[in-house]
DRENPA-3360 file (N, C-alpha, C; in nm, 2 decimals, always signed):
BEGIN
1 = MFDQKGLP = -0.10/-2.31/+1.57/-0.21/-2.22/+1.68/-0.25/-2.36/+1.78 ~ -0.23/-2.38/+1.88/-0.28/-2.45/+1.98/-0.43/-2.38/+2.05 ~ -0.46/-2.48/+2.16/-0.62/-2.41/+2.18/-0.45/-2.51/+2.33 ~ -0.64/-2.43/+2.46/-0.60/-2.51/+2.60/-0.54/-2.64/+2.60 ~ -0.58/-2.74/+2.47/-0.58/-2.83/+2.56/-0.50/-2.86/+2.47 ~ -0.39/-2.80/+2.39/-0.33/-2.91/+2.34/-0.30/-2.95/+2.21 ~ -0.50/-2.90/+2.23/-0.48/-2.94/+2.05/-0.49/-2.87/+1.94 ~ -0.38/-2.87/+1.79/-0.39/-2.77/+1.72/-0.49/-2.72/+1.65;
9 = QMQRSHGE = -0.52/-2.65/+1.66/-0.63/-2.53/+1.59/-0.68/-2.48/+1.38 ~ -0.69/-2.57/+1.34/-0.70/-2.58/+1.26/-0.88/-2.44/+1.19 ~ -0.82/-2.42/+1.04/-0.86/-2.28/+1.05/-1.02/-2.36/+0.92 ~ -1.13/-2.23/+1.04/-1.28/-2.26/+0.96/-1.32/-2.23/+0.87 ~ -1.45/-2.28/+0.79/-1.46/-2.22/+0.73/-1.62/-2.19/+0.75 ~ -1.68/-2.07/+0.72/-1.82/-1.94/+0.69/-1.88/-1.98/+0.60 ~ -1.99/-1.97/+0.58/-2.04/-1.94/+0.43/-2.16/-1.83/+0.53 ~ -2.23/-1.77/+0.41/-2.36/-1.69/+0.43/-2.39/-1.73/+0.27;
17 = AAVRFHAG = -2.52/-1.73/+0.29/-2.60/-1.67/+0.13/-2.74/-1.63/+0.16 ~ -2.78/-1.57/+0.08/-2.95/-1.54/+0.16/-2.97/-1.47/-0.03 ~ -3.11/-1.49/-0.13/-3.17/-1.49/-0.22/-3.29/-1.42/-0.18 ~ -3.35/-1.35/-0.29/-3.48/-1.33/-0.31/-3.54/-1.31/-0.41 ~ -3.61/-1.37/-0.44/-3.77/-1.27/-0.50/-3.85/-1.25/-0.47 ~ -3.89/-1.19/-0.54/-4.06/-1.10/-0.62/-4.14/-1.12/-0.73 ~ -4.22/-1.21/-0.70/-4.27/-1.29/-0.83/-4.23/-1.28/-0.93 ~ -4.12/-1.41/-0.91/-4.01/-1.48/-1.00/-3.94/-1.41/-1.04;
25 = RLKGLRQR = -3.93/-1.26/-1.01/-3.75/-1.19/-1.03/-3.64/-1.17/-0.98 ~ -3.59/-1.19/-0.94/-3.46/-1.22/-0.88/-3.46/-1.03/-0.81 ~ -3.48/-1.02/-0.65/-3.56/-0.90/-0.61/-3.36/-0.83/-0.46 ~ -3.30/-1.05/-0.52/-3.14/-1.00/-0.37/-3.10/-1.11/-0.36 ~ -2.96/-1.08/-0.34/-2.83/-1.17/-0.35/-2.72/-1.09/-0.30 ~ -2.77/-1.19/-0.13/-2.58/-1.18/-0.08/-2.52/-1.35/-0.03 ~ -2.38/-1.30/-0.04/-2.30/-1.42/-0.06/-2.18/-1.39/+0.05 ~ -2.17/-1.45/+0.14/-2.06/-1.47/+0.21/-2.03/-1.54/+0.25;
33 = GSAKAQLP = -1.86/-1.58/+0.23/-1.69/-1.70/+0.24/-1.75/-1.85/+0.16 ~ -1.77/-1.92/+0.19/-1.78/-2.04/+0.18/-1.91/-2.05/+0.15 ~ -2.05/-1.99/+0.11/-2.18/-2.05/+0.04/-2.19/-1.98/-0.09 ~ -2.24/-2.04/-0.16/-2.28/-1.94/-0.30/-2.39/-1.96/-0.34 ~ -2.47/-1.89/-0.41/-2.59/-1.91/-0.42/-2.58/-1.92/-0.66 ~ -2.58/-1.98/-0.72/-2.64/-1.99/-0.85/-2.77/-2.00/-0.92 ~ -2.81/-1.88/-1.01/-2.91/-1.88/-1.08/-2.87/-1.94/-1.21 ~ -2.89/-2.12/-1.23/-2.88/-2.10/-1.36/-3.06/-2.09/-1.42;
41 = RVGDVPEV = -3.05/-2.04/-1.54/-3.19/-2.05/-1.64/-3.18/-2.14/-1.72 ~ -3.34/-2.20/-1.61/-3.34/-2.36/-1.69/-3.51/-2.32/-1.70 ~ -3.61/-2.31/-1.71/-3.71/-2.32/-1.78/-3.81/-2.14/-1.74 ~ -3.92/-2.18/-1.71/-3.97/-2.05/-1.60/-4.00/-2.06/-1.50 ~ -3.95/-2.09/-1.37/-3.99/-2.08/-1.29/-3.83/-2.13/-1.21 ~ -3.81/-2.00/-1.13/-3.71/-2.00/-1.08/-3.61/-2.08/-1.05 ~ -3.49/-2.10/-1.03/-3.38/-2.18/-0.96/-3.31/-2.15/-0.87 ~ -3.25/-2.18/-0.78/-3.14/-2.19/-0.74/-3.07/-2.28/-0.64;
49 = VFLNTSGG = -2.92/-2.22/-0.67/-2.87/-2.39/-0.62/-2.73/-2.31/-0.56 ~ -2.78/-2.39/-0.43/-2.69/-2.37/-0.26/-2.52/-2.46/-0.34 ~ -2.42/-2.41/-0.26/-2.32/-2.46/-0.30/-2.26/-2.42/-0.15 ~ -2.16/-2.49/-0.14/-2.14/-2.45/-0.03/-1.89/-2.52/-0.11 ~ -1.86/-2.43/-0.12/-1.69/-2.37/-0.16/-1.63/-2.43/-0.15 ~ -1.60/-2.50/-0.01/-1.57/-2.58/+0.10/-1.51/-2.68/+0.12 ~ -1.61/-2.79/+0.01/-1.54/-2.86/-0.02/-1.68/-3.01/+0.08 ~ -1.70/-2.94/+0.24/-1.77/-3.05/+0.34/-1.74/-2.93/+0.45;
57 = LTSGDTLS = -1.79/-3.02/+0.58/-1.80/-2.94/+0.73/-1.76/-3.03/+0.86 ~ -1.67/-2.95/+0.91/-1.60/-3.03/+0.98/-1.62/-2.97/+1.17 ~ -1.53/-2.98/+1.23/-1.54/-2.91/+1.38/-1.57/-2.74/+1.36 ~ -1.66/-2.70/+1.41/-1.60/-2.52/+1.44/-1.69/-2.46/+1.28 ~ -1.70/-2.57/+1.14/-1.80/-2.49/+1.00/-1.89/-2.40/+1.07 ~ -1.97/-2.30/+0.99/-2.13/-2.25/+1.01/-2.08/-2.27/+0.86 ~ -2.26/-2.26/+0.84/-2.33/-2.30/+0.69/-2.46/-2.24/+0.68 ~ -2.50/-2.10/+0.68/-2.63/-2.11/+0.63/-2.74/-1.99/+0.47;
65 = YALEVEGG = -2.80/-2.13/+0.39/-2.88/-2.08/+0.32/-3.02/-2.03/+0.41 ~ -3.06/-1.92/+0.30/-3.15/-1.83/+0.33/-3.25/-1.79/+0.23 ~ -3.33/-1.78/+0.19/-3.43/-1.75/+0.04/-3.52/-1.71/+0.12 ~ -3.57/-1.62/+0.06/-3.68/-1.49/+0.05/-3.79/-1.53/-0.11 ~ -3.92/-1.56/-0.06/-4.02/-1.58/-0.22/-4.14/-1.52/-0.15 ~ -4.17/-1.43/-0.22/-4.30/-1.29/-0.22/-4.32/-1.35/-0.37 ~ -4.44/-1.44/-0.31/-4.53/-1.50/-0.54/-4.41/-1.58/-0.51 ~ -4.50/-1.64/-0.66/-4.45/-1.70/-0.80/-4.44/-1.83/-0.70;
73 = RVVATTQA = -4.34/-1.88/-0.76/-4.27/-2.05/-0.79/-4.13/-2.06/-0.73 ~ -4.08/-2.08/-0.70/-3.87/-2.07/-0.63/-3.87/-2.22/-0.59 ~ -3.76/-2.29/-0.72/-3.68/-2.46/-0.65/-3.56/-2.39/-0.58 ~ -3.51/-2.49/-0.47/-3.44/-2.48/-0.48/-3.33/-2.56/-0.45 ~ -3.20/-2.56/-0.42/-3.19/-2.78/-0.46/-3.02/-2.66/-0.41 ~ -2.89/-2.83/-0.38/-2.75/-2.78/-0.36/-2.73/-2.85/-0.47 ~ -2.61/-2.81/-0.48/-2.51/-2.84/-0.59/-2.45/-3.00/-0.62 ~ -2.46/-3.03/-0.46/-2.45/-3.20/-0.49/-2.45/-3.19/-0.32;
81 = AERAYRAD = -2.43/-3.41/-0.30/-2.47/-3.41/-0.24/-2.34/-3.33/-0.11 ~ -2.41/-3.20/+0.03/-2.31/-3.19/+0.10/-2.25/-3.28/+0.24 ~ -2.13/-3.32/+0.23/-2.06/-3.45/+0.29/-1.97/-3.33/+0.46 ~ -2.03/-3.45/+0.55/-2.00/-3.41/+0.66/-1.82/-3.47/+0.71 ~ -1.76/-3.48/+0.72/-1.61/-3.57/+0.80/-1.62/-3.52/+0.95 ~ -1.45/-3.60/+0.99/-1.47/-3.63/+1.10/-1.44/-3.45/+1.15 ~ -1.48/-3.48/+1.29/-1.56/-3.41/+1.41/-1.40/-3.44/+1.47 ~ -1.33/-3.35/+1.51/-1.29/-3.38/+1.73/-1.31/-3.36/+1.79;
89 = QGAALVRV = -1.32/-3.19/+1.77/-1.36/-3.05/+1.85/-1.46/-3.02/+1.81 ~ -1.63/-3.05/+1.79/-1.73/-3.05/+1.80/-1.79/-3.05/+1.65 ~ -1.98/-2.90/+1.69/-2.01/-3.00/+1.60/-2.00/-2.90/+1.44 ~ -2.00/-2.89/+1.35/-2.01/-2.80/+1.28/-2.20/-2.83/+1.23 ~ -2.22/-2.59/+1.23/-2.34/-2.60/+1.22/-2.36/-2.56/+1.07 ~ -2.54/-2.58/+1.06/-2.62/-2.55/+0.97/-2.77/-2.49/+1.03 ~ -2.77/-2.39/+0.94/-2.84/-2.30/+0.95/-2.96/-2.29/+0.85 ~ -3.04/-2.36/+0.77/-3.13/-2.29/+0.64/-3.32/-2.26/+0.74;
97 = SHQVGAGG = -3.32/-2.07/+0.65/-3.42/-2.01/+0.71/-3.47/-2.01/+0.59 ~ -3.58/-2.07/+0.55/-3.66/-2.01/+0.41/-3.79/-1.89/+0.49 ~ -3.80/-1.80/+0.36/-3.96/-1.74/+0.43/-4.03/-1.80/+0.24 ~ -4.17/-1.81/+0.23/-4.20/-1.80/+0.17/-4.41/-1.74/+0.16 ~ -4.36/-1.61/+0.09/-4.53/-1.47/+0.08/-4.61/-1.46/+0.08 ~ -4.65/-1.37/+0.06/-4.87/-1.48/-0.03/-4.86/-1.52/-0.14 ~ -4.95/-1.59/-0.14/-4.93/-1.68/-0.36/-4.81/-1.75/-0.33 ~ -4.68/-1.75/-0.27/-4.59/-1.80/-0.27/-4.55/-2.00/-0.26;
105 = WLDWLPQE = -4.51/-2.00/-0.32/-4.47/-2.15/-0.30/-4.32/-2.19/-0.31 ~ -4.27/-2.25/-0.27/-4.15/-2.33/-0.25/-4.09/-2.47/-0.21 ~ -4.02/-2.47/-0.33/-3.96/-2.68/-0.36/-3.85/-2.61/-0.31 ~ -3.78/-2.67/-0.16/-3.67/-2.73/-0.09/-3.63/-2.83/-0.16 ~ -3.54/-2.86/-0.25/-3.51/-3.00/-0.26/-3.39/-2.99/-0.27 ~ -3.27/-3.01/-0.19/-3.14/-3.05/-0.14/-3.08/-3.20/-0.13 ~ -2.97/-3.13/-0.23/-2.96/-3.34/-0.21/-2.88/-3.39/-0.09 ~ -2.82/-3.54/-0.12/-2.84/-3.65/+0.00/-2.74/-3.51/+0.15;
113 = TILFDRSN = -2.77/-3.61/+0.20/-2.66/-3.52/+0.31/-2.57/-3.64/+0.35 ~ -2.42/-3.68/+0.33/-2.32/-3.80/+0.32/-2.28/-3.74/+0.46 ~ -2.25/-3.85/+0.50/-2.23/-3.88/+0.69/-2.15/-3.90/+0.78 ~ -1.96/-3.94/+0.71/-1.86/-4.02/+0.78/-1.82/-4.07/+0.89 ~ -1.77/-4.10/+0.89/-1.71/-4.20/+1.02/-1.63/-4.03/+1.14 ~ -1.73/-4.03/+1.26/-1.71/-4.00/+1.35/-1.72/-3.81/+1.26 ~ -1.82/-3.77/+1.23/-1.88/-3.63/+1.16/-1.97/-3.58/+1.29 ~ -2.03/-3.48/+1.33/-2.04/-3.43/+1.39/-2.12/-3.31/+1.36;
121 = IDRHTVID = -2.26/-3.32/+1.34/-2.30/-3.14/+1.26/-2.50/-3.12/+1.36 ~ -2.44/-3.06/+1.32/-2.57/-2.98/+1.42/-2.70/-2.87/+1.28 ~ -2.80/-2.97/+1.22/-2.87/-2.86/+1.14/-3.02/-2.80/+1.24 ~ -3.00/-2.69/+1.21/-3.18/-2.62/+1.19/-3.21/-2.57/+1.07 ~ -3.34/-2.63/+0.97/-3.41/-2.64/+0.86/-3.55/-2.52/+0.96 ~ -3.57/-2.42/+0.93/-3.72/-2.32/+0.97/-3.80/-2.30/+0.80 ~ -3.89/-2.32/+0.76/-3.99/-2.24/+0.68/-4.08/-2.16/+0.71 ~ -4.13/-2.13/+0.69/-4.17/-2.05/+0.75/-4.24/-1.97/+0.69;
129 = LAPDGGCL = -4.42/-2.05/+0.64/-4.52/-1.95/+0.50/-4.65/-1.89/+0.54 ~ -4.67/-1.78/+0.46/-4.81/-1.71/+0.50/-4.90/-1.80/+0.47 ~ -4.99/-1.74/+0.53/-5.11/-1.87/+0.56/-5.17/-1.92/+0.35 ~ -5.10/-1.84/+0.27/-5.16/-1.94/+0.17/-5.08/-1.98/+0.06 ~ -4.98/-1.99/+0.18/-4.83/-2.03/+0.12/-4.81/-2.18/+0.10 ~ -4.70/-2.26/+0.01/-4.70/-2.39/+0.03/-4.58/-2.40/+0.03 ~ -4.56/-2.52/+0.04/-4.39/-2.56/+0.04/-4.35/-2.75/-0.02 ~ -4.34/-2.75/-0.05/-4.24/-2.93/-0.08/-4.13/-2.93/+0.01;
137 = MLEAVVLG = -4.11/-2.98/+0.13/-3.94/-2.95/+0.13/-3.90/-3.18/+0.17 ~ -3.71/-3.17/+0.17/-3.69/-3.33/+0.11/-3.55/-3.28/+0.28 ~ -3.51/-3.40/+0.36/-3.41/-3.43/+0.35/-3.38/-3.61/+0.39 ~ -3.25/-3.59/+0.30/-3.20/-3.67/+0.28/-3.03/-3.76/+0.32 ~ -3.08/-3.90/+0.44/-2.91/-3.86/+0.46/-2.88/-4.01/+0.43 ~ -2.74/-4.05/+0.41/-2.68/-4.12/+0.39/-2.52/-4.17/+0.42 ~ -2.53/-4.29/+0.57/-2.42/-4.29/+0.59/-2.30/-4.32/+0.54 ~ -2.22/-4.31/+0.43/-2.07/-4.32/+0.51/-2.10/-4.39/+0.32;
145 = RQAMGETV = -2.06/-4.41/+0.24/-2.05/-4.47/+0.04/-1.97/-4.59/+0.03 ~ -2.18/-4.69/+0.08/-2.11/-4.80/+0.01/-1.98/-4.88/-0.06 ~ -2.02/-4.75/-0.21/-1.89/-4.82/-0.30/-1.76/-4.82/-0.29 ~ -1.73/-4.75/-0.19/-1.62/-4.63/-0.17/-1.53/-4.79/+0.02 ~ -1.65/-4.84/+0.04/-1.61/-4.98/+0.11/-1.68/-4.91/+0.30 ~ -1.62/-4.74/+0.32/-1.69/-4.66/+0.42/-1.79/-4.70/+0.45 ~ -1.79/-4.71/+0.65/-1.84/-4.78/+0.73/-1.87/-4.65/+0.80 ~ -2.02/-4.71/+0.91/-1.97/-4.53/+1.02/-2.03/-4.57/+1.16;
153 = ETLALRDR = -1.88/-4.61/+1.24/-1.90/-4.63/+1.32/-1.98/-4.52/+1.45 ~ -1.89/-4.44/+1.43/-1.98/-4.34/+1.56/-2.02/-4.20/+1.52 ~ -2.13/-4.09/+1.47/-2.11/-4.03/+1.51/-2.19/-3.94/+1.53 ~ -2.24/-3.80/+1.55/-2.37/-3.71/+1.58/-2.42/-3.66/+1.53 ~ -2.54/-3.69/+1.53/-2.67/-3.57/+1.41/-2.79/-3.56/+1.49 ~ -2.72/-3.38/+1.47/-2.89/-3.38/+1.53/-2.95/-3.20/+1.35 ~ -3.09/-3.31/+1.41/-3.16/-3.27/+1.26/-3.24/-3.20/+1.26 ~ -3.32/-3.06/+1.25/-3.45/-3.02/+1.32/-3.49/-2.96/+1.22;
161 = REIRRAGR = -3.65/-2.99/+1.18/-3.69/-2.96/+1.11/-3.84/-2.91/+1.09 ~ -3.91/-2.75/+1.07/-3.95/-2.70/+1.15/-4.04/-2.57/+0.99 ~ -4.17/-2.67/+0.97/-4.23/-2.62/+0.93/-4.34/-2.49/+1.01 ~ -4.37/-2.35/+0.96/-4.40/-2.28/+1.04/-4.58/-2.18/+0.97 ~ -4.65/-2.20/+0.94/-4.76/-2.14/+0.89/-4.80/-2.04/+0.99 ~ -4.82/-1.91/+0.93/-4.89/-1.74/+1.02/-4.81/-1.79/+1.17 ~ -4.69/-1.78/+1.14/-4.60/-1.83/+1.30/-4.66/-1.90/+1.33 ~ -4.77/-2.02/+1.34/-4.74/-2.09/+1.42/-4.70/-2.20/+1.35;
169 = PVMIEPFA = -4.71/-2.31/+1.46/-4.62/-2.50/+1.39/-4.74/-2.54/+1.30 ~ -4.67/-2.58/+1.19/-4.79/-2.72/+1.18/-4.65/-2.81/+1.19 ~ -4.55/-2.83/+1.19/-4.47/-2.91/+1.17/-4.33/-2.93/+1.26 ~ -4.29/-2.96/+1.38/-4.15/-3.01/+1.41/-4.13/-3.10/+1.40 ~ -4.03/-3.16/+1.38/-3.91/-3.27/+1.40/-3.83/-3.26/+1.41 ~ -3.75/-3.23/+1.57/-3.65/-3.33/+1.64/-3.63/-3.48/+1.70 ~ -3.44/-3.50/+1.59/-3.43/-3.61/+1.47/-3.32/-3.60/+1.55 ~ -3.26/-3.71/+1.63/-3.15/-3.69/+1.67/-3.10/-3.80/+1.62;
177 = MGSAALGQ = -2.93/-3.87/+1.61/-2.80/-4.02/+1.64/-2.68/-3.94/+1.69 ~ -2.68/-4.11/+1.76/-2.56/-4.10/+1.75/-2.48/-4.21/+1.78 ~ -2.40/-4.26/+1.81/-2.34/-4.41/+1.74/-2.40/-4.51/+1.89 ~ -2.42/-4.47/+2.04/-2.55/-4.62/+1.99/-2.62/-4.67/+1.92 ~ -2.70/-4.59/+1.93/-2.84/-4.56/+1.79/-2.76/-4.68/+1.65 ~ -2.65/-4.68/+1.65/-2.58/-4.66/+1.50/-2.56/-4.87/+1.53 ~ -2.52/-4.84/+1.66/-2.48/-5.04/+1.74/-2.67/-5.12/+1.77 ~ -2.74/-5.05/+1.68/-2.93/-5.07/+1.77/-2.92/-5.05/+1.67;
185 = RGAILGDA = -2.88/-5.13/+1.50/-2.96/-5.05/+1.43/-3.01/-5.18/+1.37 ~ -3.05/-5.24/+1.46/-3.18/-5.37/+1.43/-3.32/-5.31/+1.47 ~ -3.32/-5.20/+1.57/-3.36/-5.20/+1.60/-3.45/-5.06/+1.56 ~ -3.40/-4.97/+1.49/-3.38/-4.89/+1.39/-3.37/-4.87/+1.25 ~ -3.21/-4.94/+1.13/-3.20/-4.86/+1.02/-3.26/-5.01/+1.02 ~ -3.21/-5.14/+1.05/-3.22/-5.23/+1.02/-3.01/-5.23/+0.93 ~ -3.07/-5.31/+0.78/-2.92/-5.31/+0.74/-2.93/-5.20/+0.64 ~ -3.03/-5.07/+0.66/-3.03/-4.97/+0.58/-2.91/-4.83/+0.63;
193 = RAFATVVM = -2.89/-4.80/+0.55/-2.79/-4.71/+0.51/-2.78/-4.55/+0.45 ~ -2.92/-4.57/+0.46/-3.00/-4.41/+0.34/-3.12/-4.42/+0.41 ~ -3.18/-4.24/+0.43/-3.30/-4.25/+0.47/-3.34/-4.11/+0.46 ~ -3.48/-4.06/+0.42/-3.54/-3.93/+0.40/-3.65/-3.92/+0.47 ~ -3.70/-3.85/+0.52/-3.88/-3.79/+0.45/-3.86/-3.64/+0.36 ~ -3.94/-3.71/+0.32/-4.06/-3.58/+0.23/-4.18/-3.54/+0.31 ~ -4.23/-3.42/+0.28/-4.33/-3.35/+0.35/-4.31/-3.24/+0.26 ~ -4.49/-3.24/+0.21/-4.54/-3.12/+0.12/-4.72/-3.09/+0.25;
201 = CCQGAEDA = -4.70/-2.89/+0.16/-4.77/-2.84/+0.29/-4.82/-2.74/+0.27 ~ -4.98/-2.80/+0.28/-5.04/-2.64/+0.13/-5.20/-2.74/+0.12 ~ -5.30/-2.59/+0.14/-5.40/-2.69/+0.11/-5.50/-2.80/+0.01 ~ -5.55/-2.89/+0.10/-5.52/-3.00/+0.01/-5.41/-3.11/-0.03 ~ -5.31/-3.12/+0.11/-5.22/-3.19/+0.04/-5.20/-3.30/+0.03 ~ -5.34/-3.34/+0.09/-5.31/-3.55/+0.17/-5.43/-3.56/+0.01 ~ -5.45/-3.45/-0.10/-5.49/-3.58/-0.23/-5.44/-3.64/-0.26 ~ -5.29/-3.53/-0.28/-5.18/-3.62/-0.34/-5.15/-3.80/-0.27;
209 = LGRLRDVL = -5.20/-3.83/-0.19/-5.17/-3.96/-0.10/-5.18/-4.06/-0.14 ~ -5.26/-4.08/-0.26/-5.28/-4.24/-0.30/-5.21/-4.27/-0.46 ~ -5.15/-4.09/-0.51/-5.10/-4.14/-0.65/-4.92/-4.11/-0.54 ~ -4.89/-4.05/-0.46/-4.72/-4.12/-0.41/-4.73/-4.27/-0.39 ~ -4.82/-4.33/-0.27/-4.82/-4.41/-0.24/-4.79/-4.51/-0.36 ~ -4.91/-4.50/-0.51/-4.81/-4.56/-0.53/-4.76/-4.58/-0.62 ~ -4.65/-4.47/-0.65/-4.50/-4.54/-0.65/-4.36/-4.58/-0.62 ~ -4.43/-4.57/-0.49/-4.34/-4.67/-0.29/-4.33/-4.76/-0.33;
217 = DEEGVEAA = -4.25/-4.82/-0.40/-4.23/-4.95/-0.44/-4.11/-4.95/-0.51 ~ -4.00/-4.86/-0.49/-3.87/-4.85/-0.59/-3.78/-4.98/-0.51 ~ -3.68/-5.09/-0.59/-3.66/-5.22/-0.59/-3.55/-5.25/-0.40 ~ -3.54/-5.19/-0.34/-3.41/-5.20/-0.24/-3.47/-5.04/-0.14 ~ -3.55/-5.01/-0.16/-3.66/-4.96/-0.06/-3.79/-4.91/-0.01 ~ -3.78/-4.94/+0.11/-3.84/-4.95/+0.24/-3.95/-4.80/+0.22 ~ -4.04/-4.75/+0.21/-4.06/-4.65/+0.19/-4.29/-4.65/+0.29 ~ -4.30/-4.54/+0.28/-4.43/-4.53/+0.35/-4.49/-4.38/+0.39;
225 = ASGFDGKV = -4.66/-4.29/+0.37/-4.68/-4.21/+0.32/-4.73/-4.22/+0.45 ~ -4.75/-4.12/+0.50/-4.94/-4.04/+0.51/-4.97/-3.90/+0.48 ~ -5.12/-3.85/+0.49/-5.23/-3.74/+0.47/-5.29/-3.69/+0.59 ~ -5.20/-3.63/+0.65/-5.35/-3.54/+0.71/-5.30/-3.40/+0.71 ~ -5.44/-3.31/+0.81/-5.42/-3.16/+0.87/-5.35/-3.08/+0.72 ~ -5.37/-3.05/+0.59/-5.31/-3.00/+0.49/-5.10/-3.05/+0.49 ~ -5.14/-3.11/+0.49/-4.99/-3.21/+0.52/-4.96/-3.42/+0.41 ~ -4.88/-3.37/+0.37/-4.87/-3.57/+0.31/-4.70/-3.50/+0.36;
233 = IMRCIAKD = -4.65/-3.65/+0.42/-4.55/-3.72/+0.46/-4.52/-3.83/+0.36 ~ -4.37/-3.90/+0.36/-4.29/-3.95/+0.34/-4.16/-3.99/+0.42 ~ -4.16/-4.14/+0.44/-4.08/-4.18/+0.47/-3.96/-4.28/+0.44 ~ -3.85/-4.36/+0.36/-3.79/-4.40/+0.34/-3.69/-4.50/+0.40 ~ -3.62/-4.55/+0.41/-3.48/-4.58/+0.42/-3.46/-4.68/+0.29 ~ -3.34/-4.70/+0.28/-3.27/-4.80/+0.19/-3.13/-4.81/+0.25 ~ -3.08/-4.96/+0.13/-2.98/-4.97/+0.18/-2.83/-4.90/+0.07 ~ -2.85/-4.90/+0.10/-2.79/-4.72/-0.02/-2.79/-4.62/-0.11;
241 = GWPLRKQL = -2.75/-4.53/-0.08/-2.82/-4.40/-0.08/-2.86/-4.38/-0.29 ~ -2.81/-4.49/-0.30/-2.84/-4.49/-0.51/-2.99/-4.58/-0.56 ~ -3.02/-4.64/-0.49/-3.24/-4.68/-0.47/-3.25/-4.58/-0.37 ~ -3.22/-4.52/-0.25/-3.31/-4.37/-0.23/-3.29/-4.33/-0.33 ~ -3.21/-4.23/-0.39/-3.27/-4.16/-0.48/-3.34/-4.15/-0.60 ~ -3.31/-4.34/-0.64/-3.44/-4.34/-0.73/-3.62/-4.29/-0.68 ~ -3.56/-4.35/-0.57/-3.78/-4.36/-0.53/-3.77/-4.22/-0.47 ~ -3.68/-4.07/-0.39/-3.73/-4.03/-0.40/-3.71/-3.89/-0.59;
249 = LRAMAVLR = -3.72/-3.93/-0.68/-3.69/-3.86/-0.84/-3.87/-3.86/-0.84 ~ -3.90/-4.02/-0.78/-4.01/-4.12/-0.87/-4.13/-4.01/-0.79 ~ -4.08/-4.03/-0.63/-4.21/-3.92/-0.51/-4.21/-3.79/-0.57 ~ -4.08/-3.69/-0.63/-4.12/-3.60/-0.65/-4.19/-3.61/-0.75 ~ -4.14/-3.63/-0.88/-4.23/-3.61/-0.99/-4.41/-3.69/-0.95 ~ -4.40/-3.71/-0.84/-4.60/-3.75/-0.87/-4.64/-3.56/-0.81 ~ -4.59/-3.54/-0.65/-4.57/-3.44/-0.62/-4.52/-3.33/-0.61 ~ -4.52/-3.34/-0.75/-4.46/-3.20/-0.82/-4.53/-3.13/-1.00;
257 = GNRPAPRV = -4.63/-3.24/-0.96/-4.67/-3.28/-1.13/-4.63/-3.27/-1.26 ~ -4.51/-3.39/-1.17/-4.42/-3.42/-1.32/-4.38/-3.37/-1.29 ~ -4.33/-3.20/-1.26/-4.25/-3.10/-1.35/-4.11/-3.23/-1.32 ~ -4.02/-3.15/-1.40/-3.91/-3.21/-1.42/-3.79/-3.18/-1.28 ~ -3.73/-3.28/-1.22/-3.65/-3.26/-1.12/-3.50/-3.21/-1.14 ~ -3.50/-3.08/-1.03/-3.40/-2.99/-1.09/-3.29/-3.05/-1.15 ~ -3.18/-2.93/-1.19/-3.10/-3.05/-1.33/-2.96/-3.09/-1.23 ~ -3.01/-3.02/-1.11/-2.85/-3.09/-1.11/-2.89/-3.20/-1.03;
265 = WQI = -3.00/-3.25/-0.97/-3.09/-3.36/-0.94/-3.03/-3.55/-1.08 ~ -3.05/-3.46/-1.20/-3.14/-3.58/-1.26/-3.05/-3.69/-1.34 ~ -3.06/-3.79/-1.32/-2.99/-3.90/-1.34/-2.93/-3.88/-1.48;
% end
């Protein structure tokens, strides 16, 4: 099949996975299309592993992950790094929507998103917290695979992250990167090709700032952290995804009270 411009119409991937927990017990699970949710038994804290069985994202694909935590703690991650491939006919859409109820806590720790040359992705992540809920949120991006000799010269990334408490925003971070930004890396990323943001949001989050700064010394990574108004935020850039991952694991250990990383993250 071809569109009105004579371009071939390729098959698209659509997926939705939603999980609900109440006091640490599974209360709901919905899966559709390419999105799945696995529930490994790895300890006393429930863990959810989302995955995209299509193998990656390209033009016209849609992917939705949702998690509802009603009391208790839940850890959620992704099975592997999400891959955004060449997309010549528009963006792939990713929507992440998590809700944390009274007394609940969510660790949202997806593995890296790898952007390949000519990728186009539009992602929106929202975490809604109850007045006494808390969360740890991570987003990491890698521009191609250095070990494979890949370079990224053209891309479009729109990545909006929001955390709300009782319906009011406590963090809104719209981020956009296009091909022009790649041409100006000296002013933006330097020679780095990987970057990440980590946010912990809860009462007293600032108390972790000193301990977090103590571990921001991974070789090949530039990182900084700040804490204010019930949040601690870390940002880092690295020359490759490997040193970035090592730094993230060290930071996660501090912010999670030395709890082990999700099984799929462990080196």
